[in-house]
KELO-350716 format. One record per atom (N, C-alpha, C): x, y, z; residue in three letters. Coordinates in steps of 0.05 Angstrom, whole numbers, plus 5000, padded with zeros to 4 digits. Layout:
! residues N
XYZALA
...
//
This chain:
! residues 108
698045418156UNK
695845488174UNK
696445368201UNK
695845508223UNK
696345408250UNK
694445178256UNK
695444998273UNK
693844778282UNK
691444878299UNK
689044778293UNK
686744848308UNK
686644698334UNK
685944838356UNK
685644708382UNK
683044548381UNK
683144308390UNK
680744138390UNK
679444138417UNK
676844128418UNK
675244128442UNK
673543878443UNK
673343748465UNK
671543518468UNK
668743618475UNK
666743508460UNK
663943578465UNK
662543318470UNK
660843308490UNK
659343068495UNK
656343128495UNK
654742918488UNK
651842948488UNK
650642678493UNK
648142678502UNK
646742428509UNK
645242318485UNK
645242058482UNK
643741918462UNK
642441678474UNK
640441558461UNK
639241318472UNK
641041078467UNK
640440858480UNK
642240618478UNK
642540518450UNK
640340518434UNK
640540418407UNK
642440588390UNK
642240848391UNK
644041028376UNK
646940998386UNK
647340958412UNK
650040918424UNK
651240668412UNK
649740458410UNK
650740208398UNK
651540248369UNK
649940388354UNK
650540438326UNK
653140608324UNK
653340818340UNK
655740988339UNK
658240828347UNK
657940668368UNK
660240518377UNK
661140298358UNK
659440228339UNK
660240028319UNK
661840158296UNK
661840418294UNK
663240558273UNK
666340548277UNK
667840528256UNK
670740518259UNK
671940788270UNK
670641008263UNK
671541268272UNK
669141448277UNK
667841418300UNK
665341558305UNK
665841858307UNK
668141948316UNK
668642238317UNK
668442368290UNK
669742238270UNK
669642348243UNK
666842338232UNK
665342118237UNK
662642098228UNK
660942318240UNK
661142368266UNK
659542578279UNK
660242848269UNK
662842908266UNK
663743168255UNK
662543218228UNK
662843008210UNK
661843038183UNK
658843078182UNK
657342928199UNK
654442958200UNK
653643238209UNK
655043348229UNK
654443618238UNK
655043828217UNK
657343798204UNK
658043988183UNK
656143978160UNK
655243738152UNK
653243718131UNK
650643858137UNK
649943878163UNK
647544018171UNK
647744318167UNK
650144428168UNK
650644708165UNK
651144798136UNK
651644608118UNK
652244678090UNK
650444518072UNK
649944628048UNK
648244498029UNK
650044328010UNK
649144098004UNK
650743917987UNK
650444017958UNK
652644017943UNK
652644097915UNK
650643927899UNK
648944057884UNK
646943907869UNK
648143747846UNK
650643817838UNK
651843677815UNK
653543437825UNK
655243477845UNK
656943257854UNK
655643097876UNK
653443207888UNK
652043077910UNK
653843007933UNK
655743187939UNK
657443147962UNK
659942977957UNK
660342887932UNK
662642717926UNK
665142887924UNK
664843147917UNK
667243317914UNK
668543307887UNK
667643147869UNK
668743127842UNK
666443087822UNK
667043167797UNK
665143137776UNK
666443007751UNK
664842867736UNK
665842767710UNK
666542997692UNK
668642967676UNK
669543187658UNK
667343297641UNK
665543127631UNK
663343217614UNK
661543417628UNK
660943377654UNK
659343567669UNK
660943817675UNK
663543797680UNK
665244037685UNK
665144207660UNK
665544097637UNK
665544257612UNK
662844387608UNK
660644237613UNK
657944357610UNK
657544587629UNK
658444557655UNK
658144777674UNK
659845017667UNK
662344967658UNK
664145187651UNK
663045347628UNK
661645217610UNK
660545367587UNK
658045527594UNK
656845477617UNK
654445617626UNK
654845807649UNK
656945777664UNK
657345947687UNK
659346167678UNK
658546417681UNK
660446627672UNK
662846647690UNK
665046747680UNK
667446787696UNK
666947007715UNK
667846977740UNK
667447187760UNK
669847197778UNK
670247437789UNK
672447477808UNK
671547357835UNK
673447217848UNK
672747097874UNK
674947147894UNK
674247107919UNK
676147137942UNK
675846897960UNK
678146797971UNK
678046557987UNK
677946638017UNK
676146508031UNK
676046538060UNK
678446418073UNK
679846568090UNK
682346458102UNK
681746258124UNK
679146218131UNK
678446028152UNK
677545768139UNK
675345768123UNK
674245528112UNK
675345458084UNK
676645648071UNK
677945618045UNK
675945588022UNK
673345658026UNK
671445668004UNK
671945917988UNK
671445907962UNK
671646147945UNK
668946277944UNK
668846547947UNK
666446697946UNK
666546907924UNK
664446927908UNK
664447147888UNK
664647417902UNK
666447587893UNK
666947837907UNK
664448027906UNK
662747997886UNK
660348167885UNK
658148067904UNK
658547837917UNK
656547737936UNK
657247817964UNK
659847827971UNK
660647887999UNK
660748188003UNK
660248268027UNK
660348558034UNK
663148658034UNK
663548908026UNK
666249028025UNK
667549028053UNK
666049068074UNK
667249078101UNK
668448808108UNK
667348588099UNK
668448328105UNK
670948268089UNK
671148388065UNK
673448348048UNK
675948478060UNK
675648698075UNK
677948858083UNK
678548828113UNK
676748708128UNK
677148688157UNK
679348468163UNK
680148448187UNK
682048238196UNK
684748258183UNK
685948498183UNK
688548548172UNK
688848448143UNK
686948508127UNK
687148438098UNK
686248158092UNK
685647998112UNK
684747728107UNK
681647728104UNK
680647568085UNK
677747538082UNK
676747318099UNK
674647378115UNK
673247178131UNK
670347188120UNK
669346958111UNK
666646948099UNK
664547008120UNK
662147068111UNK
659947128131UNK
659446898150UNK
659546648141UNK
659046428159UNK
661146418181UNK
663646418173UNK
665846398193UNK
665846648212UNK
665246878200UNK
665147128216UNK
662847108237UNK
660547018228UNK
658147008246UNK
658646808269UNK
660046588263UNK
660546388284UNK
663146428298UNK
664546648291UNK
667046728304UNK
669146508304UNK
669346368282UNK
671546178280UNK
673446248257UNK
673746508252UNK
675746598232UNK
678446598245UNK
680146398239UNK
682746378251UNK
684746518234UNK
//
């Protein structure tokens, strides 16, 4: 995948919040993560950790039916093919761009 061009964004905060942010070891990562969390829902099972204990994985796999999925070439999330519109699956020279990435025009 090609390297994404980065853009600097600035915004105003009060002195107290500025002090808190400046005390962080990597405030850019913290701010990026906080913004992204606002746009996405945290998984109710892993609660944002990204991993599950094997017992829970086995329980979920026994209850969630197998389904065909397609990966967004921008965000790399897997989407069930019966949920996404056909036009999004075939646009962009055969690459799938999910509705979120398409709407915000960041399908690279």
